[in-house]
C-alpha positions as CSV (number, residue, x, y, z in Angstrom):
1,M,16.1,20.8,-2.3
2,S,17.0,20.6,1.1
3,R,15.4,17.0,2.5
4,K,17.2,14.0,3.3
5,W,16.7,11.0,0.4
6,T,17.0,7.4,1.4
7,E,19.9,5.5,-0.6
8,S,17.0,4.6,-3.0
9,Q,16.2,8.0,-4.3
10,L,19.5,8.7,-4.5
11,D,20.3,6.2,-6.7
12,A,17.3,7.0,-8.9
13,I,18.4,10.6,-8.8
14,R,21.8,10.1,-9.5
15,A,21.9,7.2,-12.1
16,R,23.3,7.7,-15.5
17,G,23.8,6.4,-18.7
18,G,21.0,4.5,-19.8
19,T,16.8,3.7,-18.7
20,L,16.1,3.7,-15.6
21,L,12.7,2.7,-14.2
22,V,11.2,4.2,-10.9
23,S,8.5,2.4,-9.0
24,A,7.1,3.7,-5.9
25,A,3.7,3.9,-4.3
26,A,1.5,7.3,-4.1
27,G,3.0,10.1,-1.4
28,S,6.3,8.5,-1.5
29,G,8.0,11.2,-3.0
30,K,8.3,10.3,-6.6
31,T,7.6,14.2,-8.1
32,A,10.4,15.2,-5.9
33,V,12.2,12.9,-6.5
34,L,11.9,13.6,-10.7
35,V,12.5,17.5,-9.6
36,Q,16.0,16.8,-7.8
37,R,16.7,14.7,-10.7
38,V,15.9,17.5,-13.2
39,I,18.1,19.9,-11.0
40,E,21.1,17.8,-10.6
41,C,21.0,17.1,-14.4
42,I,20.7,21.1,-15.2
43,T,23.5,21.8,-12.5
44,D,25.9,19.2,-13.6
45,P,29.9,20.4,-12.5
46,V,30.8,17.8,-15.7
47,N,27.7,17.2,-18.3
48,P,25.3,20.1,-17.3
49,T,22.5,20.0,-19.9
50,D,20.3,23.2,-20.3
51,A,16.3,22.9,-19.0
52,D,15.3,23.6,-22.9
53,R,17.0,20.2,-23.8
54,L,15.0,18.4,-21.0
55,L,11.7,16.2,-21.8
56,V,9.3,15.5,-19.3
57,V,5.9,14.1,-20.0
58,T,2.8,13.6,-17.3
59,F,-0.3,12.2,-17.7
60,T,-1.9,15.4,-16.6
61,K,-1.8,19.2,-16.9
62,A,-2.0,19.7,-13.3
63,A,0.9,17.3,-13.1
64,A,3.0,19.4,-15.5
65,A,2.2,22.2,-14.2
66,E,3.3,21.2,-10.6
67,M,6.7,19.5,-12.1
68,R,7.6,23.4,-14.1
69,S,6.3,25.0,-10.7
70,R,8.7,22.8,-8.4
71,I,11.7,23.2,-10.7
72,S,11.3,26.9,-11.0
73,A,10.8,27.6,-6.8
74,E,14.5,24.6,-6.9
75,L,16.0,27.3,-9.0
76,S,14.7,30.4,-7.2
77,R,16.3,29.1,-3.7
78,M,19.3,27.9,-5.4
79,L,19.5,31.8,-6.6
80,E,18.5,33.2,-3.4
81,A,21.9,31.4,-1.9
82,D,24.2,32.1,-5.0
83,P,22.3,35.4,-6.7
84,F,25.5,35.7,-9.4
85,N,25.4,32.3,-10.7
86,A,24.8,33.2,-14.2
87,R,24.3,28.9,-15.0
88,L,21.5,29.5,-13.3
89,Q,20.5,32.7,-13.9
90,R,20.2,31.2,-17.8
91,Q,18.5,28.3,-16.8
92,Q,15.4,30.3,-15.0
93,L,15.2,32.0,-18.4
94,L,15.5,28.7,-20.2
95,L,12.5,26.6,-18.2
96,S,9.9,28.9,-19.9
97,R,11.1,26.5,-22.8
98,A,11.1,23.4,-21.5
99,H,9.3,20.7,-22.6
100,I,7.1,20.1,-19.6
101,S,3.8,19.1,-20.8
102,T,1.6,16.0,-21.4
103,I,2.1,13.1,-23.4
104,D,-0.7,14.1,-25.7
105,S,0.3,17.4,-25.6
106,F,4.1,16.9,-26.5
107,C,3.2,14.6,-29.3
108,A,0.6,17.1,-30.6
109,D,3.7,19.4,-30.7
110,I,5.8,16.8,-32.8
111,V,2.7,16.3,-35.2
112,R,2.6,20.1,-35.5
113,Q,5.9,20.3,-36.2
114,N,5.8,17.7,-39.1
115,F,3.1,18.0,-40.8
116,F,4.5,18.3,-44.3
117,R,6.1,15.0,-43.9
118,L,2.9,13.2,-42.4
119,G,1.0,14.7,-44.9
120,I,-1.6,16.5,-43.2
121,S,-3.0,20.1,-42.8
122,P,-1.0,22.1,-40.6
123,D,-3.5,24.1,-38.6
124,T,-4.6,19.7,-36.8
125,R,-5.2,20.1,-33.0
126,V,-6.5,18.2,-30.7
127,L,-10.3,17.6,-30.2
128,D,-11.9,19.1,-27.2
129,E,-14.6,17.4,-25.3
130,S,-17.5,18.8,-27.0
131,G,-16.3,17.8,-30.8
132,M,-15.7,14.7,-29.4
133,S,-19.5,14.5,-27.7
134,V,-20.4,15.7,-31.5
135,L,-18.6,13.0,-33.4
136,R,-19.7,10.2,-30.7
137,A,-23.5,11.8,-31.1
138,E,-23.0,11.4,-35.3
139,A,-21.0,7.5,-35.2
140,A,-23.7,6.6,-32.7
141,D,-26.4,7.4,-35.0
142,E,-25.1,6.3,-37.9
143,T,-23.8,3.1,-36.8
144,L,-27.4,2.3,-35.3
145,N,-29.2,3.2,-39.0
146,E,-27.0,0.7,-40.4
147,F,-27.8,-1.8,-37.9
148,Y,-31.1,-1.6,-37.9
149,E,-31.2,-1.8,-42.0
150,K,-29.8,-4.9,-41.6
151,N,-32.6,-6.4,-39.6
152,D,-30.6,-8.4,-37.4
153,P,-32.5,-10.2,-34.9
154,A,-29.4,-10.2,-31.9
155,F,-29.4,-6.4,-33.2
156,Y,-33.3,-5.7,-31.8
157,D,-33.0,-7.9,-28.5
158,F,-30.2,-5.6,-27.6
159,V,-31.9,-2.5,-28.3
160,E,-35.2,-4.0,-26.3
161,A,-32.9,-4.7,-23.8
162,C,-31.3,-1.6,-23.1
163,S,-33.5,0.9,-25.0
164,S,-36.1,2.8,-22.5
165,G,-38.8,2.1,-25.5
166,R,-39.1,6.2,-26.5
167,D,-35.4,6.6,-28.2
168,D,-32.2,5.5,-29.1
169,A,-31.2,7.6,-25.8
170,A,-30.0,4.6,-23.7
171,V,-28.7,3.1,-26.3
172,E,-26.0,5.0,-27.2
173,N,-25.6,5.8,-23.3
174,A,-25.1,1.9,-22.7
175,V,-22.7,1.7,-25.9
176,G,-20.6,4.8,-24.8
177,C,-20.0,3.8,-21.2
178,L,-18.2,0.7,-22.8
179,Y,-16.5,2.1,-25.3
180,D,-15.2,4.6,-22.0
181,F,-14.5,1.7,-20.0
182,V,-12.4,-0.5,-22.5
183,R,-10.1,2.0,-23.2
184,S,-8.5,1.7,-20.2
185,H,-7.7,-2.1,-21.1
186,P,-4.6,-2.1,-23.2
187,F,-6.2,-5.0,-25.0
188,P,-9.6,-3.8,-25.2
189,T,-10.6,-5.9,-28.1
190,R,-9.2,-9.1,-26.4
191,W,-11.3,-8.2,-23.1
192,L,-14.2,-7.5,-25.5
193,A,-13.9,-11.1,-26.5
194,E,-13.5,-12.5,-23.5
195,K,-16.7,-11.3,-21.8
196,A,-19.3,-12.2,-24.8
197,S,-17.4,-15.5,-24.9
198,M,-19.4,-15.3,-20.8
199,Y,-22.7,-15.3,-22.3
200,E,-22.5,-17.6,-24.8
201,T,-21.1,-20.5,-22.4
202,P,-23.9,-23.3,-21.9
203,S,-24.4,-23.8,-18.7
204,G,-26.8,-23.3,-15.4
205,A,-27.3,-19.7,-14.2
206,S,-25.0,-20.7,-11.1
207,Q,-22.1,-21.6,-13.1
208,T,-22.1,-17.9,-14.5
209,V,-19.6,-15.0,-13.1
210,W,-23.1,-13.1,-12.4
211,G,-24.8,-16.5,-11.2
212,K,-22.3,-16.8,-8.8
213,T,-22.2,-13.0,-7.7
214,I,-25.9,-13.4,-7.0
215,L,-25.5,-16.3,-5.5
216,S,-22.9,-14.9,-2.9
217,Y,-24.4,-11.6,-2.6
218,A,-27.8,-14.2,-1.5
219,E,-25.5,-15.9,1.1
220,D,-24.4,-13.1,3.0
221,A,-28.0,-11.6,3.1
222,A,-29.2,-15.1,4.5
223,D,-26.9,-15.4,7.1
224,Y,-27.7,-11.7,8.6
225,C,-31.3,-12.7,8.5
226,I,-30.4,-16.1,10.3
227,S,-28.6,-14.1,13.0
228,L,-31.4,-11.3,13.0
229,T,-34.1,-14.0,13.7
230,K,-31.9,-16.3,16.5
231,D,-31.2,-12.5,18.2
232,S,-35.1,-12.2,17.9
233,T,-36.1,-15.4,19.3
234,A,-33.2,-14.7,22.4
235,T,-35.1,-11.9,23.2
236,A,-38.7,-13.6,22.8
237,Q,-37.4,-16.2,25.2
238,Q,-36.7,-13.1,28.0
239,D,-40.9,-12.8,28.3
240,S,-42.9,-16.0,28.1
241,D,-46.1,-13.7,26.9
242,V,-43.7,-12.6,24.2
243,S,-42.4,-16.3,23.6
244,A,-45.8,-17.5,23.4
245,A,-47.3,-15.3,20.7
246,Y,-44.0,-15.1,18.5
247,G,-42.2,-18.1,19.3
248,D,-43.8,-20.2,17.1
249,A,-43.7,-17.7,13.8
250,L,-40.2,-17.2,15.0
251,A,-39.3,-20.1,14.5
252,S,-40.7,-20.8,11.1
253,D,-38.8,-18.1,9.4
254,L,-36.1,-19.6,11.1
255,A,-36.1,-22.8,9.7
256,G,-37.4,-21.3,6.4
257,L,-33.9,-19.1,6.4
258,E,-31.8,-22.2,7.2
259,R,-33.5,-24.1,4.5
260,L,-33.2,-21.0,1.5
261,R,-28.9,-20.6,2.9
262,S,-28.7,-24.6,2.1
263,A,-30.2,-24.1,-1.3
264,I,-28.1,-21.0,-2.1
265,C,-24.7,-23.4,-1.1
266,E,-25.6,-25.9,-3.5
267,G,-25.8,-23.2,-6.1
268,D,-29.7,-23.8,-6.6
């Protein structure tokens, strides 16, 4: 790959014999470094590794496709410079069998190859979005029915708060959104417990997370209105007739806004 590498990038490309962690900002060249690392593993003059013996996993199919494309392009470039290199020709062929895929695709391959050890069906597959939607709808239906049968007042309060009144679609949507959100957390159950505890704290509204957020927004809004009213007053004072007509009203508005801001700052 014809580019000038930094010292840190060269370390990441050529380090061998142990675990390596590379951390860098977006757009800093991590993919290029990984591609070069793969190329140098494949073409190592002392301990070369065949392309189909490498495992490269990514988070998205697009990233996996880009990785495979870049490695292929670099091998092609090297073959142009050395067209009779049998080693490079072999690696270009083996690249089609290389394990360059998403994490879930790799895990699915492992499961399919070892279904008999796991005691599951050999035609096990990863659920697609449409199938997932059906199962989620069924699970939501069953769960809501169970809670309706329990006649739990807390559950009825929840439905009353989230439902549109005609059906439970809004309730299912709220639960679904929360489920999708917490899956991004490494410890979703703990996170949910922490957030639920916020509702149980016996304190005034201004001491809650939500109250502080509202008061912060209100303070900014009051500051803006005070600034606007002061500007309007200054403009009105440039004309005696306008000042006489609107001066008292503007002064009253300003006093009221300042009292409001003071109350907000006190957490009232």
